[in-house]
C-alpha positions, 0 to 999 in steps of 0.5 A: 590564385587570389584565394591562395595569396590570402593565406601565403601573405598572412601566414608568416606573421601569425602568432601562436596561441598564448596560454592566457587566463580564461577570465573575462577581459575588462571592458574598456572605458574611455576617460570620463567626459569624452564622447562615445566612440563607436566600437570603443565602448560607452563613455562614462557620461549620461547618454540619451535614453534609447528611443522605443522602436515601433515596427507597427507604426507605418507612417514612420516605417515608410517615411522615406518612401514615396507612394509609387515606391510603396505601390511597387513594393506591394506589387512585387511582393504579391507577385512573389507570393504566387507559386504559378508565376514563380514556377514559370518565371524564367520562361516569363522573363525570356518571353518578355525580353523577346516581346519588348526588346532589350531596351524596354525589357530593361525599363520594365525590370527597373520599374519593378523587380530590378528596382525593388531589389537592386540599387543600380548598374554601377558605382555612380547610379547607386550613390543617390539611393545609398545617401537617401537611405543614409539620411533616414539612418540606414547604411549600406553593405555593397555587393556586386551581384553579377553572376555567370548565367551558366546552364546546370550542365556547365556549372556541373562540369566546371565544378567537377573540374575545379574540385578534383585533381587530374589523376582523380578525373582520369580514374588513375587515382582516388581522393583521400578526403572524406566523402563530405569533402569530395566533389560529387557530380550529382551536386555539381551545380551549387546553385540548386536549392539555394535561394539567397546566395550568389554562386561562383564557379572556378574558370581559371586564375585570370577569372579569380584575379578579375573577381579580386579586382571587382571586390576592390572596386566594390570596396572603393565604391562603398568608401566613396558613397558613405563613411561607415559602410560595409562590403561583401566578399566571397572566397570561392571567387578568389581561387580553385575550390579544391584547395578549400576542400582539402583544407576543410578536410584537414581541419575537420579531421584534426578537430575530430581527433581532438574529440576522440582523444577527449572521449578516451579521457571521459569527456565525450559530449562536452561543449567545445570550450569545456573540453580540456585534454590532460596532457600526460594522458594525451602524450601516452595516447599519441606515443602508443600510435608509434609515430615518434619517440616519447622525447619528441612527443613531449617536445611538442607540448611545451609551455607555449602550447599549453593552458596555464592548468597543464591541459590542452583545449581545442584552441590550443589544439587547433594552433598546432595545425602550423607548419612550424609544429612537427605534430602537424605532419601527422594529421589524421583520419579518425582512427586512433589506432592508425595515424595516416599522414596527410602531408599534401593537404596539411602543407598546402596553405604553408607551401603557397608562394605569394605572387601578389599581395591580397589587398582587399583587407588593406584597401578596406582599411584605407578607405574606412569600409568594413569587410564581410566574408560570406559563409558558404557550403559546409564542405567549404566553410571550415577553410573559409572560416580559418582563412577569415580568422587569419584576416581578422588577426592581422586587421582587426587590431584596433577595431573590427574590420573583418567580420566572419559569418556564422550560419546558425542552422548548423549544429556546431554553430554555437561551438564555432562562435564561442571558440572564435570569441575566446580566441579573439579575447586571448590574442587581443584582436577585435571579434567581428561576426555576422549571424545568419540563419543560413542559405544552403539548407535544402541543398545541404540536407539532400547532399548529406542523405545522398552521399551518406554523412551526418546531416550538419543542419539543425532538425527543425526551424525551431531549433535553428531559431533557438541556436541563433538566439543562443549564439546571439546572446552569447556574443551580446554577453561578450560585448558587455565585457569587451569593446573589442567586439561587434556583431551584425544581426542579419535577420528579417525576423521581427521576433529576433530583432525584438529579442536583440533590443530586450537583451541590449537593454538588459545588458546596458548595451547602447546603440551609440556604442556601435557594437551591435548592427542590424541588417536586412536585404534591400527591398525587404523589411523596411518596416524593420530597418527604417524604424531602427535607423530613425531610433539611432540603431546601426542598421544596414541594408544589403545593397546589390548592384550590377547591370540588369541582365547580369543580375537576373540570377540574383533577381530570381532568387530574391523572388524565391526567397520572398515566397519562402518567407511567407509570414514575414512577407505577408505582414510586410504586405499588410503594412504597405497596404496599410500605409497606402490607405492612410495616405489616401485617407489623409490626402498625403498620397503625394508624400515627398520624403524629407 
């Protein structure tokens, strides 16, 4: 229900895509003599030079940490590097809880893994850590990380029930969606192979409403704990995933149809923003399909749906997926000889009736918190990105309030980023993005191979790194021309952070502009986060919280993630040990952060 309400509440006020020039927008400049305003560009005054950042200076990197905290980090990260322990960690945790009892087990966890990766149990207990980190230049992205502790069988059952219709389940009907956007029992447990993202399974509408209330409390906690925080939400928590599958299927087919028309016009293989359909040829192709008269077809492509050159690009085309446009009644399977209407799927977003206003964005705006919408599996992501885009249109008017997440291990990541940047520029709202490498690689690869569709993931780690830097470089270039944009560089990779700092310097992007943020997980990569924060760069820790037993699934994934990032974790352990030895040698073992 909650997910559907997002669409239904936002839908009536959506603007059409305007046929604007594709020339870069001029960067907004404050009046001379004014101070720098975060998110509004740099003032035309002399600003202090950007301090150098040294990620190898352990004294500065760990100035905010007491020695026992360093020792705990060293212990936890070392345990995470042990394959023998990780392979049996669930059994070991169960045994420890039986042996110690719940109270002592909770204390043990708070002294070790829980204390390393989780801020606290509730809104009050997390406040001291948030304020402490802020004093050393590091902000917070709050995330209530509680999950249901379901067995694989329970997760699979819930997924199949929530992703299929009654006629599909009883065998009396079949889905018209492509197989990528259908539920498959072998991959019903979406947690399998995922090490760095929490997972929600649909139970009922009341549970979705409960998740909405949880997100609202998290937003309020972020607003109460700091002045410029973020809060994270996940759209699969807010509604039946069958809707996301259906809508994603529609959006993907609609985009594919565009590229098929482009191939007919000799434009196969071009980047998304370079592909432009000649309208006369497009009208002729559609007329041959026999779905409408020529007069009707010409009426679909009026001035407000065309670019200034009489061509139609993918943004113009995507704007036709709209209940007010007759062409949207003919959403198609990718066979240009036959047009199969998908009225049920196409009209699903428009037909939803509002029952309560989805107030997460409104509440975030009221308390001064920015909202990050997490990315999810590729079979949900087209719908999630479209719904997020609608929230950005409505709420990113004066500054980036809602941030979409782009997974750069995807082959189409660059196209997605460039299209959304251009859309924001045309319509005049503020682009907000979080760039990540991605959390579902193993699962996505296995699913594509098993079910039989093209692997959506870049073939190598190097290709993913290249895609990340390509997307990042494009967005940084956009920031140079427009103050109405911001990006979160969410990375534990020191090379990526160095690349970002170099490009910021080359492009004249100052940290005081408040357009480039950095993000790392709590309990990881302090040697990156704190030097950045102390040098004046906006940097944030992803801060989970929740009761001990209810965040154990999250803690399990944190341990697995550390094991998968061996090179970075090894360097972090070396720096921690180096700082402990320095404190022993200099008599500062009882260092107190100040």
